[in-house]
C-alpha positions in Angstrom: 0.0 0.0 0.0 1.5 3.3 -1.1 0.1 6.0 1.2 0.2 6.2 4.9 -3.1 6.5 6.8 -4.3 9.9 7.5 -6.3 10.5 10.7 -9.6 12.2 10.1 -12.4 13.3 12.4 -14.9 10.5 13.1 -17.9 10.5 10.7 -21.3 8.9 10.8 -20.1 7.1 7.6 -17.0 5.6 9.3 -19.0 4.6 12.4 -21.7 2.9 10.3 -19.2 1.0 8.2 -17.3 -0.2 11.2 -20.6 -1.3 12.9 -21.0 -3.8 9.9 -17.9 -5.7 10.9 -19.5 -8.0 13.5 -22.1 -9.2 11.0 -19.4 -9.7 8.4 -17.2 -11.7 10.7 -20.0 -13.9 12.0 -21.3 -14.7 8.5 -17.8 -15.2 7.0 -17.0 -17.6 9.9 -20.0 -19.6 8.9 -19.2 -19.4 5.2 -15.6 -20.4 5.5 -15.9 -22.7 8.5 -12.9 -20.8 9.9 -12.8 -18.1 12.6 -12.9 -14.8 10.9 -12.0 -11.4 12.6 -11.8 -7.8 11.4 -9.9 -5.5 13.8 -7.9 -2.3 14.0 -9.9 -0.2 11.4 -8.0 2.6 9.8 -10.1 5.3 7.8 -8.5 7.5 5.2 -9.3 9.9 2.4 -7.3 9.0 -0.7 -7.7 7.9 -4.3 -7.9 4.3 -5.3 -4.9 5.0 -7.5 -3.0 6.5 -4.6 -4.0 3.7 -2.3 -2.9 0.8 -4.5 0.7 0.1 -5.1 0.2 -1.7 -8.3 3.9 -1.9 -9.1 4.6 -4.2 -6.2 1.2 -6.0 -5.6 -1.6 -7.7 -7.3 -5.1 -7.3 -5.9 -8.4 -9.0 -6.0 -11.1 -6.4 -6.5 -14.9 -6.8 -6.4 -17.2 -4.0 -7.7 -20.5 -3.4 -6.0 -23.1 -1.2 -7.6 -25.1 1.0 -5.3 -28.8 1.3 -6.3 -32.2 2.8 -5.2 -31.9 6.3 -3.7 -28.1 6.4 -4.0 -26.1 6.0 -7.2 -22.4 4.9 -7.3 -19.9 2.1 -6.8 -18.3 0.5 -3.7 -15.2 -1.7 -4.0 -13.9 -4.6 -1.9 -10.1 -4.8 -2.2 -7.8 -7.6 -1.0 -4.2 -8.4 -1.9 -4.0 -11.2 -4.4 -2.5 -13.3 -1.7 -5.5 -12.8 0.7 -7.9 -13.3 -2.2 -6.3 -16.7 -3.0 -6.3 -17.7 0.7 -10.0 -17.1 0.9 -10.6 -18.9 -2.4 -8.5 -21.9 -1.2 -10.6 -22.2 1.9 -13.9 -22.1 0.0 -12.5 -24.7 -2.4 -12.0 -26.9 0.6 -8.2 -27.3 0.2 -6.3 -28.6 3.2 -4.4 -25.9 5.2 -1.1 -26.6 3.6 -2.6 -26.4 0.1 -4.3 -23.2 1.0 -1.0 -21.6 2.1 0.7 -22.8 -1.1 -2.1 -21.5 -3.1 -2.1 -18.1 -1.3 1.6 -17.8 -1.7 1.4 -17.9 -5.5 -1.4 -15.3 -5.4 -2.7 -16.5 -8.8 -6.3 -17.3 -9.1 -7.4 -19.8 -11.7 -11.0 -20.1 -12.9 -12.1 -22.1 -9.8 -10.3 -19.6 -7.5 -12.0 -16.6 -9.2 -15.4 -18.4 -8.8 -14.7 -18.9 -5.1 -13.5 -15.3 -4.7 -16.6 -14.2 -6.4 -18.8 -16.3 -4.1 -17.2 -14.8 -1.0 -17.4 -11.2 -2.1 -21.0 -11.8 -3.1 -21.7 -13.0 0.3 -20.0 -10.0 1.9 -22.0 -7.7 -0.6 -25.2 -9.4 0.8 -24.1 -8.7 4.5 -23.3 -5.1 3.7 -26.6 -4.7 2.0 -28.7 -6.1 4.9 -26.7 -4.0 7.4 -26.8 -0.7 5.5 -30.5 -1.0 4.6 -31.3 -0.5 8.3 -28.7 2.0 9.1 -28.9 4.5 6.2 -31.7 7.2 6.1 -32.6 6.4 2.5 -33.3 3.0 0.8 -30.2 1.4 -0.5 -29.4 -1.8 -2.4 -25.9 -3.3 -3.2 -25.3 -5.7 -6.0 -22.0 -7.5 -6.9 -21.3 -6.9 -10.6 -17.7 -7.9 -11.4 -14.6 -9.4 -9.8 -11.1 -9.0 -11.1 -7.5 -9.6 -10.3 -5.9 -6.2 -11.0 -2.2 -5.2 -11.5 -0.3 -2.5 -13.3 -1.0 -4.1 -16.7 -4.9 -4.0 -16.5 -5.6 -1.4 -13.8 -6.8 1.3 -16.3 -8.9 -1.2 -18.1 -10.7 -2.5 -15.1 -11.3 1.0 -13.5 -12.1 4.2 -15.3 -9.9 7.2 -15.0 -12.5 8.9 -12.9 -12.8 6.0 -10.5 -9.1 5.8 -10.1 -8.5 9.5 -9.3 -11.7 10.5 -7.5 -11.4 11.1 -3.8 -12.6 8.1 -1.9 -13.3 7.1 1.7 -11.1 4.1 2.2 -11.7 1.9 5.3 -9.1 -0.8 5.9 -9.0 -3.5 8.8 -6.8 -6.2 9.7 -8.2 -9.5 8.5 -7.5 -12.6 10.6 -8.5 -16.0 9.6 -7.5 -18.4 12.4 -4.6 -20.6 11.4 -3.3 -18.3 8.6 -1.2 -15.1 8.3 -3.0 -11.8 9.0 -4.4 -10.1 5.8 -6.2 -6.9 4.9 -9.8 -6.1 4.2 -10.7 -2.9 2.4 -13.8 -1.1 1.5 -13.5 1.9 -0.8 -16.4 4.3 -1.7 -16.5 7.7 -3.5 -16.4 10.5 -1.1 -19.3 12.2 -2.7 -21.5 9.1 -2.2 -20.3 8.5 1.3 -21.2 12.1 2.2 -24.7 11.6 0.6 -25.3 8.7 3.0 -25.8 11.1 5.9 -25.7 14.5 4.3 -22.4 15.2 6.1 -19.1 16.7 5.1 -16.1 14.4 5.6 -12.8 16.2 5.4 -9.1 15.4 5.7 -7.9 17.9 8.4 -4.5 17.9 6.7 -5.9 19.3 3.6 -5.9 23.0 3.1 -9.1 24.4 1.6 -10.0 27.9 0.3 -13.2 28.4 2.1 -16.8 27.1 2.7 -19.5 27.1 0.0 -23.2 26.4 0.6 -24.9 24.9 -2.4 -28.8 24.9 -2.3 -30.7 22.8 -4.8 -33.6 20.3 -4.8 -31.8 18.3 -7.5 -29.4 15.7 -5.9 -27.7 15.4 -9.2 -26.8 19.0 -9.4 -25.6 19.1 -5.8 -23.4 16.1 -6.6 -22.0 18.0 -9.6 -21.2 21.0 -7.5 -19.3 18.9 -5.0 -17.5 17.0 -7.6 -16.3 20.3 -9.2 -15.4 22.2 -6.2 -14.4 19.7 -3.4 -10.8 19.7 -4.2 -10.6 23.5 -3.4 -13.5 24.2 -1.0 -15.5 22.7 1.8 -18.9 22.2 0.1 -22.0 22.0 2.3 -25.3 21.1 0.6 -29.0 21.9 1.3 -32.0 20.6 -0.5 -34.3 23.6 0.3 -34.7 26.9 2.2 -35.2 25.5 5.8 -32.0 23.5 5.7 -30.1 26.3 4.0 -31.1 28.9 6.7 -30.1 26.4 9.4 -26.7 25.8 7.9 -26.1 29.5 7.6 -26.5 29.7 11.3 -24.4 26.7 12.0 -21.3 27.4 9.7 -19.4 30.3 8.5 -20.4 30.4 4.8 -18.3 32.3 2.4 -20.4 32.1 -0.7 -23.8 30.6 -1.7 -24.8 28.9 -4.8 -28.6 28.6 -5.1 -31.0 27.2 -7.7 -33.8 29.6 -8.6 -36.6 26.9 -9.0 -37.2 24.9 -5.7 -40.5 23.7 -4.2 -41.8 25.9 -1.5 -39.4 28.8 -1.1 -37.8 29.5 -4.4 -34.1 30.9 -4.8 -35.0 34.5 -5.3 -37.2 34.5 -2.1 -34.6 32.7 -0.2 -31.9 35.2 -1.4 -34.2 38.1 0.0 -34.4 36.4 3.3 -30.7 35.8 3.7 -30.0 39.5 2.7 -32.4 40.7 5.4 -30.4 38.9 8.0 -27.6 41.2 9.3 -25.6 38.1 10.3 -25.1 36.9 6.7 -26.2 39.8 4.5 -22.6 40.3 3.2 -22.3 36.7 1.9 -22.1 36.7 -2.0 -25.0 34.7 -3.5 -24.9 33.3 -7.0 -28.3 32.2 -8.4 -28.4 29.4 -11.0 -31.0 28.3 -13.5 -31.2 25.9 -16.5 -33.8 28.1 -18.2 -33.1 31.8 -17.2 -35.1 34.7 -18.5 -34.3 38.4 -18.4 -37.0 38.8 -15.8 -35.4 36.1 -13.6 -31.9 37.9 -13.8 -33.5 41.3 -12.9 -35.3 39.8 -9.9 -32.2 38.1 -8.8 -30.2 41.2 -8.8 -32.9 43.1 -7.0 -33.1 40.4 -4.4 -29.4 41.0 -3.6 -27.8 38.2 -5.7 -24.1 39.0 -6.6 -24.5 37.1 -10.0 -26.5 34.7 -12.2 -25.1 31.4 -13.6 -26.6 29.4 -16.4 -26.8 25.6 -16.2 -25.5 23.1 -17.0 -22.6 23.8 -14.6 -18.9 23.2 -15.3 -16.0 23.5 -13.1 -14.6 26.4 -15.1 -17.9 28.4 -15.0 -18.2 27.9 -11.3 -14.6 28.9 -10.4 -14.9 31.9 -12.7 -17.9 33.2 -10.9 -16.6 32.3 -7.4 -13.2 33.9 -8.1 -15.1 37.0 -9.3 -17.1 37.4 -6.1 -14.7 36.0 -3.4 -13.7 38.3 -0.6 -10.5 40.1 -1.6 -8.6 39.6 1.7 -5.5 37.9 2.8 -7.4 35.1 4.4 -9.1 33.9 1.1 -12.3 32.5 2.5 -11.2 31.7 6.0 -12.6 28.6 7.5 -13.9 28.6 11.0 
């Protein structure tokens, strides 16, 4: 593994994933007929590409698709040695043969089938556990399993998947009678934050400020976070009430707001924010996919600093943000 673990503040996501370990251990013990333990979890924010040392190791990787309310992918990652050990156990080899099979770290067709069976069972365990722990409906489905190395890494995983920030949870995997291994779950940071509508940040990462994005479209909120999260702390709200609450809770340096939302629309919300002396100096950029001249005029009269036409792009967002950011030495200081 290439990168050292980075300590981050405990999040609901981390707590929830660690809480699935007892179920995984119990059911894996039944499946393998071996005592199975997961201990010493380490949580980090990295990229899959940064996490994997593909020049020195080969890995067994299982891709799980996340469906229903959420949309994304989760990965189970094992070293090829650990994947082969698990496969050998499921193939009912004796212990000596399992160790020999694991040492080679090469999965033949039977071994891949056994690895797929194990990861499919883990997928089912996670699905059952997360269904009761996440606020919105979720379903996990195993789609593919691969052995990856430097030669096929970019074929198995897309450039976006390799380089997107991910929440990576690693635990020591102990199967009684064999050398300790490693069990890893990787999930896109954007999806992980959507699970509990929380912001998960690496405290060692320097950000330029805090932006509040207000939109009833989960897709548009995800795009804003994707475009801006490398530079800013992005907090999201799906309507006026949650937006006003977040403005009281956090120091917000700029607001991106959709004009058309159920209940209180963006222009009315902009007026309310500007009437509040505690946040009336915060720049507000109003966005719309179908703007009219009347919309732009009303937005400016309501106190908006600017208007942005959807679809959003990283370049368009940064141009507007840089245009209206506070021109002081702190550059969007974060509380």
